[in-house]
C-alpha positions in Angstrom: 11.8 -6.2 -12.5 14.2 -9.0 -13.1 12.7 -12.5 -13.3 9.5 -11.4 -11.5 11.4 -10.6 -8.3 9.6 -8.3 -5.8 10.8 -6.7 -2.6 8.6 -7.5 0.4 9.0 -5.2 3.4 7.2 -5.9 6.6 7.0 -3.1 9.1 5.4 -3.1 12.6 3.6 0.1 13.5 3.6 0.9 17.2 0.6 3.2 16.7 -1.5 0.2 15.5 -2.2 1.7 12.1 -3.5 5.1 13.1 -4.6 7.1 10.2 -1.6 9.5 10.5 0.9 6.6 10.3 -0.9 5.1 7.3 -0.8 8.6 5.7 3.0 8.7 6.2 3.4 5.3 4.6 1.1 6.2 1.6 3.2 9.3 1.0 6.4 7.3 1.2 5.3 4.5 -1.1 4.0 7.1 -3.7 7.3 9.0 -3.5 9.7 6.0 -3.7 7.6 4.0 -6.2 7.1 7.1 -8.3 3.4 6.4 -8.6 0.7 9.0 -7.8 -2.3 7.1 -9.0 -3.8 5.1 -6.1 -6.7 2.7 -5.7 -7.9 1.9 -2.2 -9.6 -1.5 -1.8 -10.8 -3.9 0.9 -10.3 -1.4 3.7 -11.7 -1.8 7.2 -11.3 0.7 10.0 -12.9 3.2 12.3 -13.2 7.0 12.5 -14.3 9.9 10.4 -13.6 9.8 6.7 -13.8 6.0 6.5 -16.9 6.3 4.2 -14.6 8.2 1.7 -12.1 5.4 1.7 -14.7 2.8 1.1 -15.5 3.8 -2.5 -14.6 0.9 -4.7 -12.2 1.2 -7.6 -11.9 5.0 -7.3 -8.6 6.3 -8.7 -7.1 9.1 -6.6 -4.3 10.9 -8.6 -3.0 12.9 -5.6 -1.5 11.0 -2.7 -2.1 14.1 -0.5 -5.9 13.7 -0.9 -5.7 10.2 0.5 -3.5 11.4 3.3 -6.0 14.1 4.2 -8.8 11.4 4.3 -6.6 9.2 6.6 -6.0 11.9 9.1 -9.5 11.5 10.5 -9.3 7.7 10.7 -8.7 6.3 14.2 -7.3 3.0 13.0 -7.1 0.9 9.8 -7.6 -2.8 10.6 -7.0 -4.0 7.0 -6.6 -2.3 3.7 -5.0 -2.4 0.3 -3.5 0.6 -1.5 -2.4 -0.1 -5.1 0.0 2.4 -6.7 0.3 3.1 -10.4 2.5 5.4 -12.4 -0.1 5.8 -15.1 -3.7 6.5 -14.7 -4.5 4.2 -17.6 -3.0 1.3 -15.8 -4.9 2.1 -12.7 -8.2 2.2 -14.7 -7.6 -1.5 -15.5 -7.7 -2.4 -11.8 -10.1 -5.3 -10.9 -10.9 -6.2 -7.4 -11.4 -9.8 -8.8 -7.7 -10.0 -9.7 -5.3 -11.8 -7.4 -2.6 -9.8 -5.6 0.0 -11.2 -7.9 -1.9 -10.3 -11.1 -2.4 -6.7 -9.8 1.1 -6.3 -8.5 2.4 -7.1 -12.0 0.4 -4.2 -13.3 1.2 -1.7 -10.6 4.3 -0.1 -9.2 3.7 -1.0 -5.6 1.2 -2.4 -3.1 0.8 -1.2 0.4 -1.2 -3.5 2.7 -2.4 -2.5 6.2 -2.6 -5.9 8.0 -4.2 -7.0 11.2 -4.2 -3.5 13.0 -0.5 -3.7 13.4 1.6 -4.2 10.2 2.4 -2.7 6.9 3.3 -5.1 4.1 4.8 -3.2 1.2 5.6 -4.8 -2.1 7.9 -2.9 -4.4 9.9 -3.6 -7.6 12.9 -1.4 -6.6 15.5 -2.2 -3.9 16.3 1.4 -3.0 12.7 2.2 -2.6 12.2 -0.9 -0.4 15.1 0.1 1.8 13.9 3.7 2.2 10.3 2.9 3.0 11.0 1.7 6.5 13.1 4.6 7.8 11.6 5.7 11.2 9.5 2.6 11.5 10.1 -0.8 13.1 11.4 -3.0 10.3 10.5 -6.6 10.8 11.6 -8.0 7.4 12.9 -7.1 4.1 13.6 -9.6 1.3 13.5 -10.0 -2.4 11.3 -12.9 -3.5 10.0 -14.5 -6.6 6.5 -13.2 -7.1 4.9 -16.5 -6.4 6.7 -16.7 -3.0 5.3 -13.5 -1.6 3.3 -13.6 1.6 -0.1 -12.0 1.5 -1.7 -12.3 5.0 -5.5 -12.7 5.1 
């Protein structure tokens, strides 16, 4: 990552973040960020399997397991998925860290935002460009880490 530059990708999801769409995006981020260790945090939604996704600081080392959980979810309103290449890095995750602090430690961050958008933060341009294929790309840009937008 040169000079703390991060690719920010904003994608609109016409399904309004149905579990299936979120599962597709989780798979893509894991693949392109080359990071299979995932922590799910600050998630809100409705449907079966939500209770499994609500476990705090639980490291899942197989993206397919998260995708299986997401299939039973009707909609994700908000949620953060942190991707790490190494399990040791993931084990240092703290929900008290800022997005910037945690993004520096992780390979990628996928955020489900406001029932409608994916915000994806990646360190690799090719990964950033491949993430949105088949979805409605709203924005893609490379920014200094302190200029990133983290909607609340």
